[in-house]
Backbone as JSON Lines, residues from 0, in Angstrom:
{"i":0,"aa":"X","n":[0.87,-1.14,-0.11],"ca":[0.03,-0.16,-0.27],"c":[0.97,1.21,-0.14]}
{"i":1,"aa":"X","n":[0.86,2.3,-0.76],"ca":[1.3,3.42,-0.6],"c":[1.2,4.13,0.2]}
{"i":2,"aa":"X","n":[2.1,5.3,0.45],"ca":[2.26,6.34,1.48],"c":[1.86,7.72,0.58]}
{"i":3,"aa":"X","n":[0.38,8.09,0.39],"ca":[0.17,9.2,-0.53],"c":[0.91,10.49,-0.01]}
{"i":4,"aa":"X","n":[0.95,11.36,-0.35],"ca":[1.42,12.45,-0.19],"c":[0.66,13.7,0.01]}
{"i":5,"aa":"X","n":[-0.33,14.28,1.11],"ca":[-1.43,15.11,0.39],"c":[-1.38,16.36,1.0]}
{"i":6,"aa":"X","n":[-1.43,17.84,0.48],"ca":[-0.94,19.04,1.04],"c":[-2.32,19.89,0.31]}
{"i":7,"aa":"X","n":[-2.4,20.92,0.96],"ca":[-3.19,22.27,0.31],"c":[-2.85,23.09,-0.73]}
{"i":8,"aa":"X","n":[-3.66,23.01,-1.54],"ca":[-3.11,23.28,-2.84],"c":[-3.77,25.31,-2.83]}
{"i":9,"aa":"X","n":[-4.77,25.33,-1.6],"ca":[-5.05,26.66,-0.93],"c":[-4.36,27.25,-0.24]}
{"i":10,"aa":"X","n":[-3.63,28.48,-0.32],"ca":[-2.74,28.87,1.02],"c":[-3.64,29.41,2.12]}
{"i":11,"aa":"X","n":[-4.98,29.5,2.05],"ca":[-5.62,30.3,3.03],"c":[-6.2,28.68,4.08]}
{"i":12,"aa":"X","n":[-5.64,27.82,3.81],"ca":[-5.74,26.55,4.44],"c":[-4.52,26.04,5.02]}
{"i":13,"aa":"X","n":[-4.1,25.76,6.47],"ca":[-2.65,25.71,6.88],"c":[-2.86,24.31,8.02]}
{"i":14,"aa":"X","n":[-4.18,24.07,8.3],"ca":[-4.45,22.24,8.86],"c":[-4.09,22.62,10.74]}
{"i":15,"aa":"X","n":[-4.34,23.65,10.93],"ca":[-4.29,24.4,12.14],"c":[-5.76,24.66,12.61]}
{"i":16,"aa":"X","n":[-5.9,25.92,11.55],"ca":[-7.31,26.57,12.08],"c":[-8.38,26.63,10.65]}
{"i":17,"aa":"X","n":[-9.57,26.0,10.77],"ca":[-10.64,26.05,9.87],"c":[-10.6,27.68,9.34]}
{"i":18,"aa":"X","n":[-10.21,27.78,8.07],"ca":[-10.37,29.32,7.33],"c":[-11.57,30.18,7.9]}
{"i":19,"aa":"X","n":[-11.86,31.44,8.06],"ca":[-13.07,31.85,8.29],"c":[-13.89,32.0,7.17]}
{"i":20,"aa":"X","n":[-15.13,31.54,7.17],"ca":[-16.03,31.38,6.2],"c":[-16.06,30.13,5.7]}
{"i":21,"aa":"X","n":[-15.28,29.19,6.05],"ca":[-15.02,27.98,5.82],"c":[-15.91,26.8,6.61]}
{"i":22,"aa":"X","n":[-16.8,27.22,7.47],"ca":[-17.5,26.53,8.54],"c":[-19.08,26.22,7.5]}
{"i":23,"aa":"X","n":[-19.82,25.22,8.07],"ca":[-21.19,25.05,7.86],"c":[-22.31,25.99,7.63]}
{"i":24,"aa":"X","n":[-23.23,26.26,6.74],"ca":[-24.33,27.15,6.83],"c":[-25.14,27.78,8.03]}
{"i":25,"aa":"X","n":[-25.13,26.54,9.08],"ca":[-25.72,26.94,10.4],"c":[-24.68,28.04,11.25]}
{"i":26,"aa":"X","n":[-23.73,27.81,10.88],"ca":[-22.84,28.85,11.55],"c":[-22.03,30.1,10.73]}
{"i":27,"aa":"X","n":[-22.92,30.26,9.67],"ca":[-22.64,31.47,9.09],"c":[-21.59,31.11,7.53]}
{"i":28,"aa":"X","n":[-21.46,30.09,7.7],"ca":[-20.34,29.78,6.49],"c":[-20.95,29.64,5.13]}
{"i":29,"aa":"X","n":[-20.42,29.75,4.16],"ca":[-20.87,29.47,2.82],"c":[-19.21,28.11,2.39]}
{"i":30,"aa":"X","n":[-19.27,27.15,2.54],"ca":[-17.58,26.48,2.73],"c":[-17.74,25.66,1.49]}
{"i":31,"aa":"X","n":[-16.57,25.75,0.83],"ca":[-16.23,24.63,0.34],"c":[-15.12,23.26,0.89]}
{"i":32,"aa":"X","n":[-14.72,22.23,0.03],"ca":[-13.56,21.31,0.72],"c":[-12.78,22.53,0.04]}
{"i":33,"aa":"X","n":[-11.49,21.96,0.86],"ca":[-10.14,22.58,0.34],"c":[-9.95,22.0,-1.06]}
{"i":34,"aa":"X","n":[-9.12,22.69,-2.08],"ca":[-8.03,22.3,-3.14],"c":[-7.25,21.14,-2.5]}
{"i":35,"aa":"X","n":[-6.84,20.14,-2.97],"ca":[-5.57,19.27,-2.3],"c":[-5.07,18.77,-3.65]}
{"i":36,"aa":"X","n":[-3.46,18.77,-2.99],"ca":[-2.63,18.24,-3.75],"c":[-2.07,16.95,-3.53]}
{"i":37,"aa":"X","n":[-2.52,15.84,-4.22],"ca":[-2.03,14.43,-3.68],"c":[-0.73,13.89,-4.75]}
{"i":38,"aa":"X","n":[0.18,13.59,-4.2],"ca":[1.67,12.98,-4.6],"c":[1.68,11.44,-4.36]}
{"i":39,"aa":"X","n":[2.82,11.01,-4.97],"ca":[2.93,9.74,-4.72],"c":[1.94,8.43,-4.86]}
{"i":40,"aa":"X","n":[1.01,9.03,-6.11],"ca":[-0.05,7.75,-6.5],"c":[0.56,6.72,-7.24]}
{"i":41,"aa":"X","n":[0.53,5.62,-6.88],"ca":[0.83,4.52,-7.46],"c":[0.2,4.28,-8.68]}
{"i":42,"aa":"X","n":[0.61,3.33,-9.53],"ca":[0.26,3.46,-10.92],"c":[-1.03,2.74,-11.44]}
{"i":43,"aa":"X","n":[-2.03,2.18,-10.24],"ca":[-3.4,1.67,-10.82],"c":[-4.12,2.42,-10.45]}
{"i":44,"aa":"X","n":[-4.35,3.33,-9.41],"ca":[-5.82,3.89,-9.25],"c":[-6.37,4.57,-10.39]}
{"i":45,"aa":"X","n":[-7.67,4.25,-10.25],"ca":[-8.31,5.43,-11.29],"c":[-9.4,6.29,-10.67]}
{"i":46,"aa":"X","n":[-9.47,6.35,-9.35],"ca":[-10.07,7.22,-8.35],"c":[-9.37,7.5,-7.06]}
{"i":47,"aa":"X","n":[-9.24,8.74,-6.66],"ca":[-9.23,9.08,-5.36],"c":[-10.31,9.33,-4.59]}
{"i":48,"aa":"X","n":[-10.44,8.91,-3.4],"ca":[-11.71,9.31,-2.4],"c":[-11.31,10.05,-1.46]}
{"i":49,"aa":"X","n":[-12.23,11.16,-0.89],"ca":[-11.87,11.97,0.1],"c":[-12.89,11.84,1.13]}
{"i":50,"aa":"X","n":[-12.49,11.26,2.33],"ca":[-13.1,11.06,3.56],"c":[-13.02,12.22,4.43]}
{"i":51,"aa":"X","n":[-14.36,13.19,4.82],"ca":[-14.41,14.18,5.63],"c":[-14.68,13.94,7.05]}
{"i":52,"aa":"X","n":[-13.74,14.1,8.04],"ca":[-14.17,13.7,9.35],"c":[-14.12,14.93,10.31]}
{"i":53,"aa":"X","n":[-14.91,14.75,11.5],"ca":[-14.81,15.33,12.98],"c":[-14.21,14.75,13.77]}
{"i":54,"aa":"X","n":[-13.12,14.79,14.02],"ca":[-12.36,13.11,14.91],"c":[-12.61,14.18,16.29]}
{"i":55,"aa":"X","n":[-13.28,14.89,16.71],"ca":[-13.68,15.27,18.06],"c":[-14.85,14.65,18.6]}
{"i":56,"aa":"X","n":[-16.12,14.29,17.51],"ca":[-17.37,13.99,17.47],"c":[-17.38,12.53,16.9]}
{"i":57,"aa":"X","n":[-17.52,11.1,17.58],"ca":[-17.66,10.2,16.88],"c":[-18.67,9.92,15.94]}
{"i":58,"aa":"X","n":[-19.6,10.57,16.01],"ca":[-20.81,9.94,15.01],"c":[-20.48,10.95,13.62]}
{"i":59,"aa":"X","n":[-19.51,11.52,13.8],"ca":[-19.08,12.41,12.55],"c":[-17.73,12.36,11.84]}
{"i":60,"aa":"X","n":[-17.29,11.39,12.72],"ca":[-15.8,10.6,12.38],"c":[-15.91,9.68,11.13]}
{"i":61,"aa":"X","n":[-14.9,9.14,10.99],"ca":[-14.87,7.88,9.59],"c":[-15.86,8.31,8.41]}
{"i":62,"aa":"X","n":[-15.36,9.77,7.92],"ca":[-16.14,10.2,6.73],"c":[-17.65,10.71,7.27]}
{"i":63,"aa":"X","n":[-17.8,10.77,8.21],"ca":[-19.37,11.61,8.5],"c":[-19.61,12.86,7.97]}
{"i":64,"aa":"X","n":[-18.84,13.37,7.52],"ca":[-18.87,14.87,7.08],"c":[-19.04,14.41,5.6]}
{"i":65,"aa":"X","n":[-18.76,13.33,4.88],"ca":[-18.98,13.15,3.64],"c":[-18.13,12.35,2.92]}
{"i":66,"aa":"X","n":[-18.06,11.62,1.92],"ca":[-17.03,11.0,1.33],"c":[-17.31,11.14,-0.35]}
{"i":67,"aa":"X","n":[-16.59,11.54,-1.01],"ca":[-16.29,12.31,-2.32],"c":[-15.55,11.5,-2.58]}
{"i":68,"aa":"X","n":[-15.66,11.05,-4.14],"ca":[-14.54,10.48,-5.19],"c":[-14.29,11.33,-6.23]}
{"i":69,"aa":"X","n":[-12.97,10.96,-6.52],"ca":[-12.83,11.91,-7.61],"c":[-11.83,11.05,-8.91]}
{"i":70,"aa":"X","n":[-12.34,11.39,-10.0],"ca":[-11.75,10.28,-10.72],"c":[-10.67,10.7,-11.75]}
{"i":71,"aa":"X","n":[-9.46,9.92,-11.7],"ca":[-8.55,10.15,-12.33],"c":[-7.7,9.45,-13.32]}
{"i":72,"aa":"X","n":[-6.93,9.82,-14.37],"ca":[-6.44,8.9,-15.16],"c":[-5.27,7.78,-14.5]}
{"i":73,"aa":"X","n":[-5.73,6.78,-14.84],"ca":[-4.73,5.6,-14.22],"c":[-3.23,5.94,-14.88]}
{"i":74,"aa":"X","n":[-2.05,5.68,-13.63],"ca":[-0.91,6.04,-14.04],"c":[-0.53,7.56,-13.84]}
{"i":75,"aa":"X","n":[-1.6,8.38,-13.28],"ca":[-1.43,9.65,-13.06],"c":[-0.29,9.83,-11.71]}
{"i":76,"aa":"X","n":[0.5,10.44,-11.52],"ca":[1.72,10.21,-10.13],"c":[1.37,11.58,-9.26]}
{"i":77,"aa":"X","n":[0.76,12.54,-9.78],"ca":[0.23,13.36,-9.13],"c":[-1.15,14.39,-9.67]}
{"i":78,"aa":"X","n":[-1.67,14.51,-8.77],"ca":[-3.11,15.26,-8.99],"c":[-3.73,16.72,-8.12]}
{"i":79,"aa":"X","n":[-3.84,17.34,-8.66],"ca":[-4.52,18.66,-7.85],"c":[-6.21,18.35,-7.97]}
{"i":80,"aa":"X","n":[-6.97,17.94,-6.85],"ca":[-8.23,17.99,-6.69],"c":[-8.6,19.56,-6.52]}
{"i":81,"aa":"X","n":[-9.72,19.46,-7.6],"ca":[-10.49,20.75,-7.4],"c":[-11.31,21.0,-5.96]}
{"i":82,"aa":"X","n":[-11.75,22.06,-5.31],"ca":[-12.48,22.46,-4.27],"c":[-13.81,21.81,-4.82]}
{"i":83,"aa":"X","n":[-15.0,21.29,-3.84],"ca":[-16.21,21.12,-4.01],"c":[-16.95,21.78,-3.16]}
{"i":84,"aa":"X","n":[-18.35,22.26,-3.68],"ca":[-18.92,23.12,-2.93],"c":[-19.53,22.09,-1.7]}
{"i":85,"aa":"X","n":[-19.85,22.93,-0.47],"ca":[-20.55,22.17,0.55],"c":[-22.17,22.19,0.24]}
{"i":86,"aa":"X","n":[-22.7,21.47,1.07],"ca":[-24.29,21.42,0.7],"c":[-25.0,21.23,-0.28]}
{"i":87,"aa":"X","n":[-24.59,20.57,-1.22],"ca":[-25.0,20.21,-2.42],"c":[-24.92,18.8,-2.82]}
{"i":88,"aa":"X","n":[-26.01,18.33,-3.55],"ca":[-25.49,17.06,-4.39],"c":[-25.11,17.38,-5.52]}
{"i":89,"aa":"X","n":[-24.8,18.6,-5.99],"ca":[-24.4,18.95,-7.46],"c":[-22.83,18.84,-7.92]}
{"i":90,"aa":"X","n":[-22.46,17.95,-7.89],"ca":[-20.76,18.0,-7.93],"c":[-20.07,18.12,-8.98]}
{"i":91,"aa":"X","n":[-19.15,19.09,-9.21],"ca":[-18.43,19.1,-10.2],"c":[-18.25,18.05,-11.33]}
{"i":92,"aa":"X","n":[-17.84,17.73,-12.64],"ca":[-17.51,17.07,-13.41],"c":[-16.32,16.2,-12.82]}
{"i":93,"aa":"X","n":[-16.42,15.04,-13.0],"ca":[-15.29,14.11,-12.68],"c":[-15.45,13.77,-11.17]}
{"i":94,"aa":"X","n":[-16.36,14.63,-10.58],"ca":[-16.81,13.83,-8.7],"c":[-17.88,13.26,-8.86]}
{"i":95,"aa":"X","n":[-17.7,12.23,-7.67],"ca":[-19.01,11.25,-7.71],"c":[-19.36,11.01,-6.28]}
{"i":96,"aa":"X","n":[-20.54,10.92,-5.83],"ca":[-20.85,10.73,-4.57],"c":[-20.39,9.24,-4.07]}
{"i":97,"aa":"X","n":[-19.94,9.21,-2.74],"ca":[-19.62,7.71,-2.17],"c":[-20.42,7.86,-0.98]}
{"i":98,"aa":"X","n":[-20.44,8.69,-0.33],"ca":[-21.41,8.92,0.8],"c":[-21.77,10.2,1.61]}
{"i":99,"aa":"X","n":[-23.08,10.8,1.45],"ca":[-23.18,11.85,1.9],"c":[-23.32,11.86,3.15]}
{"i":100,"aa":"X","n":[-22.82,13.33,4.08],"ca":[-22.49,13.29,5.36],"c":[-23.64,12.78,6.09]}
{"i":101,"aa":"X","n":[-23.39,12.77,7.19],"ca":[-24.14,11.81,8.05],"c":[-25.19,12.48,8.91]}
{"i":102,"aa":"X","n":[-25.22,13.82,8.98],"ca":[-26.7,14.6,9.64],"c":[-27.09,15.63,9.04]}
{"i":103,"aa":"X","n":[-27.86,15.54,8.3],"ca":[-28.66,16.47,7.69],"c":[-29.58,17.1,8.23]}
{"i":104,"aa":"X","n":[-29.94,16.55,9.56],"ca":[-30.76,17.43,10.29],"c":[-30.33,18.38,11.13]}
{"i":105,"aa":"X","n":[-28.9,18.28,11.39],"ca":[-28.05,19.38,12.02],"c":[-27.86,20.82,10.75]}
{"i":106,"aa":"X","n":[-27.63,20.58,9.76],"ca":[-27.42,21.48,8.64],"c":[-27.95,20.89,7.4]}
{"i":107,"aa":"X","n":[-28.09,21.41,6.44],"ca":[-28.46,21.53,4.73],"c":[-27.61,20.04,4.26]}
{"i":108,"aa":"X","n":[-28.46,19.18,3.91],"ca":[-27.71,17.61,3.49],"c":[-27.06,18.24,2.49]}
{"i":109,"aa":"X","n":[-26.13,17.44,2.19],"ca":[-25.1,17.43,0.63],"c":[-24.31,16.42,0.95]}
{"i":110,"aa":"X","n":[-23.49,16.38,-0.36],"ca":[-22.13,15.27,-0.23],"c":[-21.47,15.75,0.87]}
{"i":111,"aa":"X","n":[-21.21,16.94,1.17],"ca":[-20.08,17.43,1.86],"c":[-20.64,18.11,3.08]}
{"i":112,"aa":"X","n":[-20.5,18.11,4.05],"ca":[-20.88,19.33,5.09],"c":[-19.61,19.7,5.96]}
{"i":113,"aa":"X","n":[-19.14,20.87,5.51],"ca":[-18.2,21.79,6.34],"c":[-18.39,21.8,7.78]}
{"i":114,"aa":"X","n":[-17.16,21.85,8.54],"ca":[-17.01,22.22,9.86],"c":[-18.53,22.71,10.46]}
{"i":115,"aa":"X","n":[-18.89,21.99,11.6],"ca":[-20.08,22.32,12.01],"c":[-20.26,22.33,13.27]}
{"i":116,"aa":"X","n":[-19.11,22.63,14.15],"ca":[-19.22,22.26,15.71],"c":[-19.62,23.8,16.43]}
{"i":117,"aa":"X","n":[-19.46,25.0,15.92],"ca":[-19.72,25.93,16.45],"c":[-19.04,26.91,16.81]}
{"i":118,"aa":"X","n":[-17.55,26.44,16.56],"ca":[-16.58,26.85,16.71],"c":[-15.96,26.64,18.67]}
{"i":119,"aa":"X","n":[-16.34,25.57,18.69],"ca":[-16.02,24.51,19.99],"c":[-14.77,24.09,19.76]}
{"i":120,"aa":"X","n":[-14.03,23.87,18.95],"ca":[-12.63,23.27,19.1],"c":[-12.63,22.24,18.95]}
{"i":121,"aa":"X","n":[-13.64,21.66,17.8],"ca":[-13.55,20.2,17.49],"c":[-12.3,20.27,16.49]}
{"i":122,"aa":"X","n":[-11.98,19.17,15.96],"ca":[-10.64,18.64,15.21],"c":[-11.12,17.9,13.72]}
{"i":123,"aa":"X","n":[-10.98,18.75,12.59],"ca":[-11.4,18.2,11.58],"c":[-10.26,17.52,10.48]}
{"i":124,"aa":"X","n":[-10.41,16.48,10.16],"ca":[-9.38,15.82,8.77],"c":[-9.82,15.49,8.0]}
{"i":125,"aa":"X","n":[-9.46,14.93,6.63],"ca":[-9.63,14.5,5.47],"c":[-8.54,13.06,5.4]}
{"i":126,"aa":"X","n":[-9.32,11.93,4.9],"ca":[-8.44,10.77,4.65],"c":[-8.4,10.76,3.29]}
{"i":127,"aa":"X","n":[-7.32,10.74,2.34],"ca":[-7.44,10.26,1.11],"c":[-7.0,9.19,0.76]}
{"i":128,"aa":"X","n":[-8.07,8.33,-0.42],"ca":[-7.31,6.82,-0.73],"c":[-7.19,6.94,-2.16]}
{"i":129,"aa":"X","n":[-6.37,6.42,-2.48],"ca":[-6.21,5.9,-3.82],"c":[-6.93,4.67,-4.0]}
{"i":130,"aa":"X","n":[-7.86,4.4,-5.32],"ca":[-8.63,3.27,-5.24],"c":[-8.52,2.88,-6.83]}
{"i":131,"aa":"X","n":[-8.95,1.71,-6.91],"ca":[-8.87,1.22,-8.41],"c":[-10.69,0.76,-8.05]}
{"i":132,"aa":"X","n":[-11.16,1.75,-8.5],"ca":[-12.78,1.32,-8.53],"c":[-12.99,0.49,-9.78]}
{"i":133,"aa":"X","n":[-13.31,-0.75,-9.37],"ca":[-13.62,-1.92,-10.48],"c":[-15.11,-1.54,-11.35]}
{"i":134,"aa":"X","n":[-15.18,-1.96,-12.28],"ca":[-16.56,-2.13,-12.85],"c":[-17.48,-2.8,-11.95]}
{"i":135,"aa":"X","n":[-19.22,-3.06,-11.97],"ca":[-19.5,-3.55,-11.22],"c":[-19.23,-5.33,-11.64]}
{"i":136,"aa":"X","n":[-19.48,-6.08,-10.52],"ca":[-19.14,-7.14,-10.96],"c":[-17.64,-7.97,-10.71]}
{"i":137,"aa":"X","n":[-16.48,-6.67,-10.53],"ca":[-15.15,-6.87,-10.34],"c":[-15.05,-6.25,-8.74]}
{"i":138,"aa":"X","n":[-13.58,-6.69,-8.09],"ca":[-13.19,-6.03,-6.99],"c":[-12.62,-5.05,-7.01]}
{"i":139,"aa":"X","n":[-12.94,-4.01,-6.35],"ca":[-12.32,-2.45,-6.04],"c":[-10.99,-2.98,-5.29]}
{"i":140,"aa":"X","n":[-9.97,-2.09,-5.21],"ca":[-8.98,-2.01,-4.36],"c":[-8.55,-0.82,-3.91]}
{"i":141,"aa":"X","n":[-8.0,-0.64,-2.67],"ca":[-7.55,0.1,-1.67],"c":[-6.04,0.13,-1.96]}
{"i":142,"aa":"X","n":[-5.64,1.22,-2.84],"ca":[-3.99,1.09,-2.89],"c":[-3.2,2.35,-2.18]}
{"i":143,"aa":"X","n":[-3.64,3.03,-1.66],"ca":[-2.86,3.94,-0.99],"c":[-3.73,4.94,-0.18]}
{"i":144,"aa":"X","n":[-3.34,5.65,1.05],"ca":[-3.76,6.4,1.59],"c":[-2.76,7.39,2.5]}
{"i":145,"aa":"X","n":[-3.4,8.24,2.82],"ca":[-2.78,9.95,3.62],"c":[-3.96,10.07,4.26]}
{"i":146,"aa":"X","n":[-3.62,10.78,5.46],"ca":[-4.19,11.81,6.41],"c":[-3.98,13.23,6.44]}
{"i":147,"aa":"X","n":[-4.52,14.43,6.25],"ca":[-4.35,15.48,6.44],"c":[-5.24,16.32,7.57]}
{"i":148,"aa":"X","n":[-4.77,16.96,8.47],"ca":[-5.49,17.78,9.53],"c":[-6.01,19.11,8.63]}
{"i":149,"aa":"X","n":[-7.51,19.2,8.85],"ca":[-7.67,20.27,8.23],"c":[-7.75,21.37,9.23]}
{"i":150,"aa":"X","n":[-8.07,21.42,10.7],"ca":[-7.64,22.15,11.53],"c":[-9.05,22.01,12.82]}
{"i":151,"aa":"X","n":[-8.88,22.76,13.83],"ca":[-9.79,22.94,14.72],"c":[-10.96,24.08,13.89]}
{"i":152,"aa":"X","n":[-12.27,23.76,14.77],"ca":[-12.91,24.85,14.54],"c":[-14.18,25.1,15.78]}
């Protein structure tokens, strides 16, 4: 299994504090996922999966803030993943929904719910997985992973 190298493509993200305005609608934000640079991708994946989590709140951990896939060319060694708007199921081209965020009753439903703890100091992160997303009837494979802290809010 490859150790992916993931970093922010947008300088307003530093992994320490969630940038101002990047919180959920409930707390006045109008947020997107951060744009990410993924390096050290092994040869076989055809997709990257981003799993967004609130590590301080168990019900929203392990991708509870949404799991979104991004189609890549097989053989790509480095990819920049564009940002995706929160609170919607209308994903840009090359993106696909793996699992919607797990608490639409707390804030607006969608593929991704931005940090939504009300500024109480919860810690958010994203796990990026390189996968071979197999056609129906075939077995998909996990080929690499990395975790990146998004910051506290």
